[in-house]
GULO-85966 format. One record per residue: residue in three letters; chain; x, y, z of N, C-alpha, C, CB in turn. Coordinates in nm, 2 decimals, padded with zeros to 4 digits. Glycine has a CB too. Layout:
# residues N
REC   residuo   cadena      nxx      nyy      nzz     caxx     cayy     cazz      cxx      cyy      czz     cbxx     cbyy     cbzz
REC       ALA        A        X        Y        Z        X        Y        Z        X        Y        Z        X        Y        Z
...
This chain:
# residues 214
REC   residuo   cadena      nxx      nyy      nzz     caxx     cayy     cazz      cxx      cyy      czz     cbxx     cbyy     cbzz
REC       MET        A    00.09   -00.12    00.00    00.00    00.00    00.00    00.09    00.12    00.00   -00.10    00.00    00.12
REC       SER        A    00.06    00.22   -00.09    00.14    00.34   -00.10    00.12    00.43    00.03    00.10    00.42   -00.23
REC       PRO        A    00.21    00.52    00.06    00.20    00.61    00.17    00.07    00.69    00.16    00.32    00.70    00.18
REC       THR        A    00.04    00.74    00.04   -00.08    00.82    00.02   -00.21    00.74    00.05   -00.09    00.87   -00.12
REC       ALA        A   -00.22    00.62    00.00   -00.33    00.53    00.02   -00.35    00.50    00.17   -00.32    00.40   -00.06
REC       ARG        A   -00.23    00.48    00.24   -00.23    00.45    00.38   -00.28    00.57    00.46   -00.09    00.41    00.43
REC       THR        A   -00.24    00.69    00.42   -00.28    00.81    00.49   -00.43    00.83    00.47   -00.21    00.94    00.43
REC       LEU        A   -00.48    00.81    00.35   -00.63    00.83    00.32   -00.71    00.73    00.40   -00.66    00.81    00.17
REC       ARG        A   -00.65    00.61    00.42   -00.73    00.51    00.49   -00.73    00.54    00.64   -00.66    00.37    00.48
REC       ILE        A   -00.62    00.60    00.69   -00.62    00.64    00.83   -00.72    00.75    00.86   -00.48    00.68    00.87
REC       LEU        A   -00.72    00.85    00.76   -00.81    00.96    00.78   -00.95    00.92    00.77   -00.78    01.07    00.67
REC       ALA        A   -00.99    00.82    00.68   -01.12    00.77    00.67   -01.16    00.70    00.80   -01.14    00.68    00.56
REC       ALA        A   -01.07    00.62    00.86   -01.10    00.55    00.98   -01.12    00.65    01.10   -00.99    00.45    01.02
REC       THR        A   -01.04    00.75    01.10   -01.05    00.86    01.21   -01.18    00.93    01.20   -00.93    00.95    01.20
REC       ALA        A   -01.22    00.96    01.07   -01.35    01.03    01.05   -01.47    00.95    01.09   -01.37    01.08    00.91
REC       ALA        A   -01.46    00.82    01.06   -01.57    00.73    01.10   -01.58    00.72    01.25   -01.55    00.59    01.04
REC       LEU        A   -01.46    00.71    01.32   -01.46    00.71    01.47   -01.52    00.83    01.53   -01.32    00.68    01.52
REC       LEU        A   -01.47    00.95    01.48   -01.52    01.07    01.53   -01.67    01.09    01.51   -01.45    01.19    01.47
REC       GLY        A   -01.72    01.05    01.39   -01.86    01.05    01.36   -01.94    00.97    01.46   -01.89    01.01    01.22
REC       SER        A   -01.89    00.85    01.49   -01.96    00.76    01.58   -01.96    00.82    01.72   -01.89    00.62    01.59
REC       ALA        A   -01.85    00.88    01.76   -01.84    00.94    01.90   -01.93    01.06    01.91   -01.70    00.98    01.93
REC       ALA        A   -01.96    01.13    01.80   -02.03    01.25    01.81   -02.18    01.24    01.81   -02.00    01.34    01.69
REC       GLY        A   -02.23    01.11    01.79   -02.38    01.09    01.81   -02.44    01.05    01.68   -02.44    01.22    01.86
REC       TRP        A   -02.56    01.00    01.68   -02.63    00.94    01.57   -02.74    01.03    01.51   -02.69    00.81    01.61
REC       ALA        A   -02.80    01.12    01.59   -02.92    01.19    01.54   -02.88    01.31    01.46   -03.00    01.24    01.66
REC       GLY        A   -02.81    01.28    01.34   -02.76    01.39    01.26   -02.86    01.44    01.16   -02.64    01.34    01.19
REC       ASN        A   -02.97    01.38    01.14   -03.06    01.41    01.03   -03.21    01.43    01.08   -03.05    01.31    00.92
REC       GLN        A   -03.23    01.47    01.20   -03.37    01.51    01.23   -03.41    01.62    01.14   -03.38    01.55    01.38
REC       MET        A   -03.52    01.60    01.08   -03.57    01.69    00.97   -03.68    01.78    01.02   -03.61    01.61    00.85
REC       TYR        A   -03.68    01.90    00.98   -03.79    01.99    01.01   -03.91    01.95    00.91   -03.76    02.14    00.99
REC       GLU        A   -04.03    01.93    00.97   -04.14    01.90    00.89   -04.25    02.00    00.93   -04.19    01.75    00.91
REC       PRO        A   -04.32    02.06    00.83   -04.43    02.15    00.86   -04.53    02.08    00.95   -04.50    02.20    00.73
REC       MET        A   -04.58    02.16    01.05   -04.68    02.10    01.14   -04.79    02.20    01.17   -04.61    02.06    01.28
REC       ALA        A   -04.91    02.14    01.20   -05.02    02.23    01.23   -04.99    02.32    01.35   -05.15    02.14    01.26
REC       ALA        A   -05.06    02.44    01.35   -05.04    02.53    01.46   -05.07    02.47    01.60   -05.12    02.66    01.44
REC       SER        A   -05.17    02.39    01.60   -05.21    02.32    01.72   -05.11    02.23    01.78   -05.35    02.25    01.71
REC       VAL        A   -05.04    02.16    01.68   -04.93    02.07    01.72   -04.81    02.14    01.77   -04.89    01.98    01.60
REC       ARG        A   -04.78    02.25    01.70   -04.67    02.34    01.75   -04.70    02.40    01.88   -04.64    02.45    01.65
REC       ALA        A   -04.82    02.44    01.91   -04.85    02.50    02.04   -04.84    02.39    02.15   -05.00    02.55    02.03
REC       ALA        A   -04.89    02.27    02.12   -04.88    02.16    02.22   -04.73    02.13    02.25   -04.95    02.04    02.17
REC       LEU        A   -04.65    02.13    02.15   -04.51    02.10    02.17   -04.44    02.21    02.25   -04.44    02.07    02.04
REC       HIS        A   -04.48    02.33    02.21   -04.42    02.45    02.29   -04.46    02.44    02.43   -04.47    02.58    02.23
REC       ALA        A   -04.58    02.41    02.46   -04.63    02.39    02.60   -04.55    02.28    02.67   -04.78    02.36    02.61
REC       ALA        A   -04.52    02.18    02.60   -04.45    02.06    02.66   -04.30    02.10    02.70   -04.44    01.94    02.56
REC       VAL        A   -04.24    02.18    02.61   -04.10    02.22    02.64   -04.09    02.34    02.74   -04.02    02.25    02.51
REC       SER        A   -04.20    02.40    02.77   -04.20    02.51    02.86   -04.23    02.47    03.00   -04.30    02.61    02.81
REC       ASP        A   -04.24    02.35    03.03   -04.27    02.30    03.17   -04.17    02.35    03.27   -04.28    02.15    03.17
REC       ALA        A   -04.22    02.40    03.38   -04.13    02.45    03.48   -04.13    02.38    03.61   -04.17    02.60    03.51
REC       GLY        A   -04.20    02.26    03.62   -04.21    02.19    03.74   -04.07    02.13    03.77   -04.31    02.07    03.72
REC       ALA        A   -04.05    02.11    03.90   -03.92    02.06    03.95   -03.92    01.91    03.92   -03.91    02.08    04.10
REC       PRO        A   -03.81    01.86    03.85   -03.80    01.72    03.82   -03.80    01.63    03.94   -03.67    01.69    03.74
REC       ARG        A   -03.86    01.52    03.94   -03.87    01.43    04.05   -03.89    01.29    03.99   -03.98    01.47    04.15
REC       LEU        A   -03.85    01.19    04.07   -03.88    01.05    04.03   -04.03    01.03    04.03   -03.81    00.95    04.12
REC       MET        A   -04.09    00.98    03.92   -04.23    00.96    03.91   -04.27    00.82    03.96   -04.28    00.99    03.77
REC       ILE        A   -04.22    00.78    04.08   -04.25    00.65    04.14   -04.31    00.68    04.27   -04.12    00.56    04.15
REC       ALA        A   -04.43    00.64    04.29   -04.50    00.67    04.41   -04.44    00.61    04.54   -04.65    00.63    04.40
REC       ASP        A   -04.39    00.49    04.53   -04.34    00.42    04.65   -04.19    00.47    04.67   -04.34    00.27    04.63
REC       THR        A   -04.17    00.53    04.78   -04.03    00.59    04.81   -03.92    00.49    04.81   -04.04    00.66    04.95
REC       ALA        A   -03.95    00.37    04.87   -03.85    00.27    04.87   -03.82    00.22    04.73   -03.89    00.15    04.96
REC       GLU        A   -03.92    00.20    04.65   -03.90    00.15    04.51   -03.82    00.26    04.43   -04.03    00.13    04.44
REC       ALA        A   -03.85    00.39    04.45   -03.78    00.50    04.38   -03.64    00.50    04.42   -03.85    00.63    04.42
REC       GLU        A   -03.60    00.47    04.54   -03.46    00.47    04.58   -03.39    00.35    04.53   -03.45    00.47    04.74
REC       ARG        A   -03.46    00.24    04.52   -03.40    00.12    04.46   -03.37    00.14    04.31   -03.49    00.00    04.47
REC       TRP        A   -03.46    00.21    04.24   -03.44    00.24    04.10   -03.32    00.33    04.08   -03.57    00.30    04.03
REC       LEU        A   -03.32    00.43    04.16   -03.21    00.53    04.15   -03.08    00.47    04.18   -03.24    00.65    04.24
REC       ALA        A   -03.07    00.39    04.29   -02.94    00.33    04.32   -02.90    00.23    04.22   -02.96    00.25    04.46
REC       ASP        A   -02.99    00.16    04.16   -02.95    00.06    04.06   -02.90    00.13    03.93   -03.07   -00.03    04.02
REC       MET        A   -02.98    00.23    03.88   -02.94    00.30    03.76   -02.81    00.38    03.79   -03.05    00.40    03.72
REC       SER        A   -02.79    00.44    03.91   -02.67    00.51    03.94   -02.55    00.42    03.93   -02.68    00.58    04.08
REC       ARG        A   -02.56    00.30    03.98   -02.45    00.20    03.98   -02.41    00.17    03.83   -02.49    00.07    04.05
REC       ARG        A   -02.51    00.16    03.74   -02.48    00.12    03.60   -02.42    00.24    03.53   -02.61    00.08    03.53
REC       LEU        A   -02.45    00.36    03.58   -02.40    00.48    03.51   -02.26    00.53    03.56   -02.50    00.59    03.52
REC       GLU        A   -02.22    00.47    03.67   -02.10    00.52    03.74   -01.98    00.53    03.66   -02.07    00.44    03.87
REC       ARG        A   -01.96    00.43    03.57   -01.84    00.43    03.49   -01.83    00.55    03.39   -01.83    00.29    03.41
REC       ARG        A   -01.95    00.59    03.35   -01.96    00.70    03.25   -01.96    00.84    03.32   -02.08    00.69    03.16
REC       ILE        A   -02.03    00.84    03.44   -02.04    00.97    03.51   -02.00    00.94    03.66   -02.18    01.03    03.50
REC       PRO        A   -01.87    00.97    03.69   -01.82    00.94    03.83   -01.89    01.02    03.94   -01.68    00.97    03.83
REC       ASP        A   -01.94    01.14    03.91   -01.99    01.23    04.02   -02.13    01.17    04.06   -02.01    01.37    03.97
REC       ALA        A   -02.14    01.13    04.18   -02.27    01.07    04.23   -02.38    01.16    04.23   -02.25    01.01    04.37
REC       ASN        A   -02.36    01.29    04.27   -02.47    01.38    04.28   -02.52    01.42    04.14   -02.42    01.51    04.35
REC       TYR        A   -02.43    01.43    04.04   -02.47    01.46    03.91   -02.54    01.34    03.85   -02.35    01.50    03.82
REC       ARG        A   -02.50    01.22    03.88   -02.57    01.10    03.83   -02.72    01.10    03.88   -02.50    00.97    03.87
REC       ARG        A   -02.74    01.13    04.00   -02.87    01.14    04.06   -02.96    01.25    03.99   -02.87    01.16    04.21
REC       GLU        A   -02.90    01.36    03.97   -02.97    01.47    03.90   -03.01    01.43    03.76   -02.88    01.60    03.90
REC       LEU        A   -02.91    01.37    03.69   -02.94    01.33    03.55   -03.05    01.22    03.55   -02.82    01.27    03.49
REC       LEU        A   -03.04    01.12    03.63   -03.14    01.01    03.63   -03.27    01.06    03.68   -03.09    00.90    03.73
REC       THR        A   -03.28    01.14    03.78   -03.41    01.20    03.82   -03.47    01.27    03.71   -03.39    01.29    03.94
REC       THR        A   -03.40    01.35    03.64   -03.45    01.43    03.53   -03.49    01.34    03.41   -03.35    01.54    03.48
REC       VAL        A   -03.42    01.24    03.38   -03.46    01.15    03.27   -03.59    01.08    03.31   -03.35    01.04    03.26
REC       HIS        A   -03.60    01.04    03.43   -03.72    00.97    03.48   -03.84    01.06    03.47   -03.71    00.91    03.62
REC       TYR        A   -03.82    01.19    03.51   -03.93    01.28    03.51   -03.97    01.32    03.37   -03.89    01.41    03.59
REC       GLU        A   -03.88    01.36    03.29   -03.91    01.40    03.15   -03.97    01.29    03.07   -03.79    01.46    03.08
REC       ALA        A   -03.91    01.17    03.08   -03.96    01.05    03.00   -04.10    01.02    03.05   -03.87    00.93    03.02
REC       THR        A   -04.13    01.01    03.17   -04.26    00.97    03.22   -04.36    01.07    03.19   -04.26    00.95    03.37
REC       ARG        A   -04.32    01.20    03.20   -04.41    01.31    03.16   -04.45    01.31    03.01   -04.34    01.44    03.19
REC       ALA        A   -04.36    01.26    02.93   -04.38    01.25    02.79   -04.45    01.12    02.75   -04.26    01.27    02.71
REC       GLY        A   -04.47    01.03    02.85   -04.54    00.90    02.82   -04.44    00.80    02.76   -04.65    00.92    02.72
REC       LEU        A   -04.31    00.81    02.80   -04.21    00.72    02.75   -04.15    00.64    02.86   -04.09    00.80    02.68
REC       ASP        A   -04.10    00.52    02.83   -04.03    00.44    02.93   -03.89    00.50    02.96   -04.01    00.29    02.88
REC       PRO        A   -03.86    00.54    03.09   -03.73    00.60    03.12   -03.62    00.51    03.08   -03.72    00.63    03.27
REC       GLN        A   -03.64    00.38    03.08   -03.53    00.29    03.04   -03.50    00.30    02.89   -03.57    00.14    03.08
REC       LEU        A   -03.60    00.32    02.81   -03.59    00.34    02.67   -03.50    00.47    02.65   -03.72    00.35    02.60
REC       VAL        A   -03.54    00.57    02.72   -03.46    00.70    02.70   -03.32    00.68    02.74   -03.53    00.81    02.79
REC       LEU        A   -03.29    00.61    02.85   -03.15    00.58    02.89   -03.08    00.51    02.77   -03.14    00.50    03.02
REC       GLY        A   -03.14    00.41    02.71   -03.08    00.34    02.60   -03.06    00.43    02.48   -03.17    00.23    02.56
REC       LEU        A   -03.15    00.52    02.46   -03.13    00.62    02.35   -03.02    00.71    02.37   -03.26    00.70    02.32
REC       ILE        A   -03.01    00.76    02.50   -02.90    00.85    02.53   -02.76    00.78    02.52   -02.91    00.91    02.68
REC       GLN        A   -02.76    00.66    02.56   -02.63    00.58    02.54   -02.59    00.57    02.40   -02.65    00.44    02.60
REC       VAL        A   -02.68    00.54    02.31   -02.65    00.54    02.17   -02.62    00.67    02.11   -02.77    00.47    02.09
REC       GLU        A   -02.69    00.77    02.15   -02.68    00.91    02.09   -02.55    00.98    02.13   -02.79    00.99    02.13
REC       SER        A   -02.52    00.98    02.26   -02.41    01.06    02.31   -02.32    00.99    02.41   -02.46    01.18    02.38
REC       ASN        A   -02.35    00.86    02.44   -02.28    00.79    02.55   -02.27    00.87    02.68   -02.14    00.75    02.50
REC       PHE        A   -02.38    00.95    02.70   -02.40    01.03    02.83   -02.29    01.14    02.83   -02.38    00.94    02.95
REC       ARG        A   -02.26    01.19    02.72   -02.17    01.31    02.71   -02.25    01.44    02.70   -02.06    01.30    02.60
REC       LYS        A   -02.25    01.52    02.79   -02.34    01.64    02.80   -02.31    01.73    02.68   -02.32    01.72    02.92
REC       TYR        A   -02.19    01.75    02.64   -02.15    01.84    02.53   -02.12    01.78    02.40   -02.03    01.92    02.57
REC       ALA        A   -02.18    01.66    02.38   -02.16    01.59    02.25   -02.23    01.67    02.14   -02.22    01.45    02.25
REC       VAL        A   -02.16    01.68    02.02   -02.21    01.75    01.90   -02.19    01.66    01.78   -02.14    01.89    01.88
REC       SER        A   -02.29    01.63    01.71   -02.28    01.55    01.59   -02.22    01.63    01.47   -02.42    01.48    01.55
REC       THR        A   -02.19    01.56    01.37   -02.14    01.63    01.25   -02.24    01.72    01.19   -02.09    01.53    01.14
REC       ALA        A   -02.37    01.69    01.21   -02.48    01.77    01.16   -02.52    01.88    01.25   -02.60    01.69    01.13
REC       GLY        A   -02.46    01.89    01.38   -02.48    01.99    01.47   -02.58    01.96    01.58   -02.53    02.11    01.40
REC       ALA        A   -02.63    01.83    01.59   -02.71    01.79    01.69   -02.64    01.79    01.83   -02.77    01.64    01.67
REC       ARG        A   -02.71    01.83    01.93   -02.64    01.87    02.06   -02.69    01.79    02.18   -02.66    02.01    02.08
REC       GLY        A   -02.59    01.77    02.27   -02.62    01.72    02.40   -02.66    01.57    02.42   -02.73    01.80    02.46
REC       TYR        A   -02.71    01.54    02.53   -02.73    01.40    02.57   -02.82    01.33    02.46   -02.80    01.39    02.70
REC       MET        A   -02.93    01.40    02.42   -03.02    01.33    02.33   -03.00    01.38    02.19   -03.16    01.36    02.38
REC       GLN        A   -02.90    01.45    02.16   -02.86    01.50    02.03   -02.98    01.56    01.95   -02.81    01.38    01.94
REC       VAL        A   -03.02    01.68    02.01   -03.13    01.75    01.96   -03.08    01.85    01.85   -03.21    01.83    02.07
REC       MET        A   -03.14    01.86    01.74   -03.10    01.96    01.64   -03.15    02.10    01.68   -03.16    01.92    01.50
REC       PRO        A   -03.06    02.20    01.65   -03.09    02.33    01.70   -03.22    02.40    01.64   -02.98    02.42    01.67
REC       PHE        A   -03.26    02.35    01.52   -03.38    02.42    01.47   -03.50    02.40    01.55   -03.41    02.36    01.33
REC       TRP        A   -03.50    02.30    01.64   -03.62    02.28    01.73   -03.64    02.39    01.82   -03.60    02.15    01.81
REC       THR        A   -03.54    02.46    01.86   -03.56    02.57    01.96   -03.64    02.68    01.89   -03.43    02.63    02.01
REC       GLU        A   -03.63    02.70    01.76   -03.70    02.80    01.69   -03.85    02.76    01.66   -03.64    02.84    01.56
REC       VAL        A   -03.86    02.62    01.64   -03.99    02.57    01.60   -04.08    02.56    01.72   -03.97    02.43    01.54
REC       ILE        A   -04.03    02.51    01.84   -04.12    02.48    01.95   -04.08    02.55    02.08   -04.13    02.33    01.97
REC       GLY        A   -03.97    02.62    02.08   -03.92    02.68    02.20   -03.88    02.82    02.18   -03.80    02.60    02.25
REC       THR        A   -03.77    02.86    02.23   -03.72    03.00    02.21   -03.57    02.99    02.17   -03.74    03.09    02.33
REC       SER        A   -03.52    03.10    02.11   -03.38    03.10    02.07   -03.29    03.10    02.19   -03.35    03.22    01.98
REC       ALA        A   -03.34    03.14    02.31   -03.26    03.14    02.43   -03.24    03.00    02.50   -03.33    03.23    02.53
REC       ASP        A   -03.32    02.90    02.45   -03.31    02.77    02.51   -03.17    02.71    02.48   -03.42    02.68    02.46
REC       ASN        A   -03.10    02.66    02.58   -02.97    02.61    02.57   -02.97    02.46    02.56   -02.88    02.66    02.69
REC       LEU        A   -02.95    02.40    02.45   -02.96    02.25    02.43   -02.85    02.18    02.50   -02.96    02.22    02.29
REC       PHE        A   -02.75    02.25    02.56   -02.65    02.18    02.64   -02.69    02.18    02.79   -02.51    02.25    02.62
REC       HIS        A   -02.79    02.25    02.82   -02.84    02.24    02.96   -02.91    02.11    02.98   -02.94    02.36    02.99
REC       LEU        A   -02.88    02.05    03.09   -02.93    01.91    03.12   -03.08    01.90    03.10   -02.90    01.87    03.26
REC       ARG        A   -03.16    01.97    03.17   -03.30    01.95    03.17   -03.36    01.99    03.03   -03.37    02.02    03.28
REC       THR        A   -03.31    02.10    02.98   -03.36    02.15    02.85   -03.34    02.05    02.74   -03.29    02.28    02.81
REC       ASN        A   -03.22    01.99    02.74   -03.19    01.88    02.64   -03.28    01.76    02.65   -03.05    01.84    02.65
REC       LEU        A   -03.30    01.72    02.78   -03.38    01.60    02.80   -03.53    01.63    02.77   -03.37    01.55    02.94
REC       ARG        A   -03.57    01.75    02.80   -03.71    01.79    02.78   -03.74    01.79    02.63   -03.74    01.92    02.84
REC       TYR        A   -03.65    01.85    02.56   -03.67    01.86    02.41   -03.66    01.72    02.35   -03.56    01.95    02.35
REC       GLY        A   -03.56    01.64    02.39   -03.55    01.51    02.33   -03.67    01.42    02.36   -03.43    01.44    02.39
REC       CYS        A   -03.72    01.42    02.48   -03.84    01.34    02.51   -03.96    01.39    02.44   -03.86    01.34    02.66
REC       THR        A   -03.98    01.52    02.43   -04.09    01.58    02.36   -04.09    01.54    02.21   -04.09    01.73    02.38
REC       ILE        A   -03.97    01.55    02.15   -03.96    01.52    02.01   -03.99    01.37    01.98   -03.82    01.55    01.96
REC       LEU        A   -03.93    01.28    02.07   -03.96    01.14    02.05   -04.11    01.11    02.06   -03.87    01.05    02.14
REC       ARG        A   -04.17    01.17    02.16   -04.31    01.15    02.18   -04.39    01.20    02.06   -04.36    01.23    02.31
REC       HIS        A   -04.35    01.31    02.00   -04.41    01.37    01.88   -04.40    01.27    01.77   -04.35    01.50    01.84
REC       TYR        A   -04.28    01.21    01.75   -04.27    01.11    01.64   -04.35    00.98    01.67   -04.12    01.08    01.63
REC       LEU        A   -04.36    00.94    01.79   -04.44    00.83    01.83   -04.59    00.86    01.79   -04.43    00.79    01.98
REC       ASP        A   -04.63    00.98    01.82   -04.77    01.01    01.79   -04.79    01.01    01.63   -04.81    01.15    01.84
REC       ILE        A   -04.70    01.07    01.56   -04.70    01.07    01.41   -04.71    00.92    01.36   -04.58    01.14    01.35
REC       GLU        A   -04.64    00.83    01.42   -04.63    00.69    01.38   -04.73    00.60    01.45   -04.49    00.64    01.39
REC       LYS        A   -04.82    00.66    01.52   -04.93    00.59    01.59   -04.88    00.48    01.68   -05.02    00.53    01.48
REC       GLY        A   -04.77    00.51    01.75   -04.72    00.42    01.85   -04.61    00.33    01.80   -04.82    00.35    01.91
REC       ASP        A   -04.58    00.33    01.68   -04.48    00.24    01.62   -04.34    00.29    01.66   -04.49    00.23    01.46
REC       LEU        A   -04.28    00.23    01.76   -04.15    00.27    01.81   -04.04    00.26    01.70   -04.11    00.19    01.93
REC       PHE        A   -04.04    00.15    01.63   -03.94    00.13    01.52   -03.93    00.25    01.43   -03.97    00.00    01.44
REC       ARG        A   -04.05    00.29    01.38   -04.05    00.41    01.29   -04.03    00.54    01.36   -04.19    00.41    01.22
REC       ALA        A   -04.07    00.55    01.48   -04.05    00.68    01.56   -03.90    00.70    01.58   -04.12    00.68    01.69
REC       LEU        A   -03.83    00.59    01.61   -03.68    00.60    01.63   -03.61    00.63    01.50   -03.63    00.47    01.69
REC       GLY        A   -03.66    00.58    01.39   -03.61    00.61    01.26   -03.62    00.76    01.23   -03.68    00.53    01.15
REC       ARG        A   -03.74    00.82    01.26   -03.76    00.96    01.25   -03.66    01.04    01.33   -03.90    01.00    01.28
REC       TYR        A   -03.65    00.99    01.46   -03.56    01.07    01.55   -03.42    01.07    01.50   -03.56    01.00    01.69
REC       ASN        A   -03.37    00.96    01.43   -03.24    00.95    01.38   -03.23    01.00    01.24   -03.19    00.81    01.39
REC       GLY        A   -03.34    01.03    01.17   -03.33    01.07    01.03   -03.30    00.95    00.94   -03.23    01.17    01.01
REC       SER        A   -03.34    00.83    00.98   -03.32    00.71    00.90   -03.44    00.63    00.89   -03.20    00.63    00.96
REC       LEU        A   -03.56    00.69    00.87   -03.69    00.63    00.87   -03.69    00.51    00.78   -03.80    00.72    00.83
REC       GLY        A   -03.73    00.39    00.83   -03.74    00.27    00.75   -03.62    00.18    00.75   -03.77    00.31    00.61
REC       LYS        A   -03.51    00.23    00.81   -03.39    00.15    00.82   -03.38    00.09    00.96   -03.26    00.23    00.79
REC       ALA        A   -03.32   -00.03    00.97   -03.33   -00.10    01.10   -03.21   -00.07    01.19   -03.34   -00.25    01.07
REC       HIS        A   -03.10   -00.02    01.14   -02.98   -00.02    01.22   -02.99    00.06    01.35   -02.87    00.04    01.14
REC       TYR        A   -03.04    00.19    01.34   -03.05    00.27    01.45   -03.16    00.22    01.55   -03.08    00.41    01.41
REC       PRO        A   -03.28    00.19    01.51   -03.38    00.14    01.61   -03.32    00.01    01.68   -03.51    00.10    01.54
REC       ASN        A   -03.25   -00.07    01.61   -03.20   -00.19    01.67   -03.09   -00.16    01.77   -03.14   -00.29    01.57
REC       LEU        A   -03.01   -00.06    01.74   -02.91   -00.02    01.84   -02.97    00.03    01.97   -02.82    00.10    01.78
REC       VAL        A   -03.08    00.11    01.96   -03.14    00.17    02.08   -03.21    00.06    02.15   -03.24    00.28    02.04
REC       ARG        A   -03.28   -00.03    02.09   -03.35   -00.14    02.15   -03.25   -00.23    02.23   -03.43   -00.22    02.05
REC       THR        A   -03.14   -00.26    02.16   -03.03   -00.34    02.23   -02.98   -00.28    02.35   -02.92   -00.37    02.13
REC       ALA        A   -02.95   -00.15    02.34   -02.90   -00.08    02.46   -03.00   -00.08    02.57   -02.85    00.06    02.43
REC       TRP        A   -03.13   -00.05    02.54   -03.24   -00.05    02.63   -03.25   -00.18    02.70   -03.37   -00.01    02.56
REC       GLU        A   -03.26   -00.29    02.63   -03.28   -00.42    02.69   -03.16   -00.48    02.76   -03.33   -00.52    02.58
REC       ARG        A   -03.04   -00.45    02.70   -02.92   -00.52    02.75   -02.87   -00.44    02.88   -02.82   -00.52    02.65
REC       ASP        A   -02.87   -00.31    02.87   -02.80   -00.23    02.97   -02.89   -00.16    03.07   -02.72   -00.13    02.91
REC       TRP        A   -03.02   -00.13    03.04   -03.10   -00.05    03.12   -03.24   -00.11    03.16   -03.13    00.08    03.05
REC       SER        A   -03.26   -00.23    03.12   -03.39   -00.29    03.16   -03.39   -00.30    03.32   -03.41   -00.43    03.10
REC       TRP        A   -03.51   -00.29    03.37   -03.52   -00.29    03.52   -03.66   -00.34    03.56   -03.50   -00.15    03.58
REC       THR        A   -03.66   -00.43    03.66   -03.78   -00.48    03.72   -03.76   -00.47    03.87   -03.81   -00.62    03.68
REC       ASN        A   -03.86   -00.42    03.94   -03.84   -00.40    04.09   -03.81   -00.54    04.15   -03.98   -00.35    04.15
REC       PRO        A   -03.69   -00.56    04.20   -03.65   -00.69    04.26   -03.74   -00.73    04.37   -03.51   -00.68    04.31
REC       GLN        A   -03.80   -00.64    04.44   -03.89   -00.68    04.55   -04.02   -00.75    04.49   -03.93   -00.56    04.64
REC       LEU        A   -04.07   -00.69    04.38   -04.18   -00.75    04.32   -04.15   -00.89    04.26   -04.24   -00.66    04.21
REC       VAL        A   -04.03   -00.90    04.21   -03.99   -01.03    04.15   -03.99   -01.13    04.27   -03.85   -01.03    04.08
REC       ALA        A   -03.93   -01.09    04.38   -03.92   -01.18    04.50   -04.06   -01.22    04.54   -03.84   -01.12    04.61
REC       ASN        A   -04.15   -01.13    04.54   -04.29   -01.16    04.59   -04.36   -01.26    04.49   -04.37   -01.04    04.60
REC       ILE        A   -04.33   -01.25    04.36   -04.39   -01.33    04.26   -04.33   -01.47    04.27   -04.37   -01.27    04.12
REC       THR        A   -04.20   -01.48    04.28   -04.13   -01.61    04.27   -04.13   -01.69    04.40   -03.99   -01.59    04.22
REC       SER        A   -04.15   -01.62    04.51   -04.14   -01.69    04.64   -04.27   -01.77    04.66   -04.12   -01.60    04.76
REC       PRO        A   -04.26   -01.89    04.72   -04.39   -01.97    04.74   -04.46   -01.91    04.85   -04.35   -02.12    04.78
REC       PRO        A   -04.60   -01.92    04.85   -04.68   -01.86    04.96   -04.65   -01.92    05.09   -04.83   -01.87    04.93
REC       THR        A   -04.65   -01.84    05.20   -04.63   -01.90    05.33   -04.75   -01.98    05.37   -04.60   -01.78    05.43
REC       GLN        A   -04.73   -02.08    05.45   -04.84   -02.16    05.50   -04.89   -02.12    05.63   -04.79   -02.31    05.51
């Protein structure tokens, strides 16, 4: 192999690596929407309520938080920040009618939990939100690198795509990634969701599997 060919090969491999590290949601597309839809999305991203775990049972909420925090420790060493992130993910996902575990899987694929990740197309933050969304459903002052703002936008957008696709998650994820109809991205998110972030209350499992007392 000539030195020139070797150099080009190295540059191509480096570009591919950087593209992968920068996130997947590079092609979220602006689509015209009804004024009522835009108003509803604007209301959704304007929420000012304090994020909290949307789990009624306090003990179960703490179990979820401790388990998810343990799984996230390698990527985010700061325990307080992990709790803030997880609490906000749970709140924003649940508020949007999404499974928080799914959102964690999506974040892993999109940014690998890097707050300041930027894709080659300019998508930003944890959930790799394209900047045009701030003009469409928010305000130009919205900072997509802000933890809660990014998660609120990302969850609202995925919910919007789910509504468009009548609950078809495969197609909604394709829209989120800008690869509608292709299996690669939806399969990546589903794999991360099921492999790394699935969760069942261990106390409930114990109650189900234990024989009844006599």
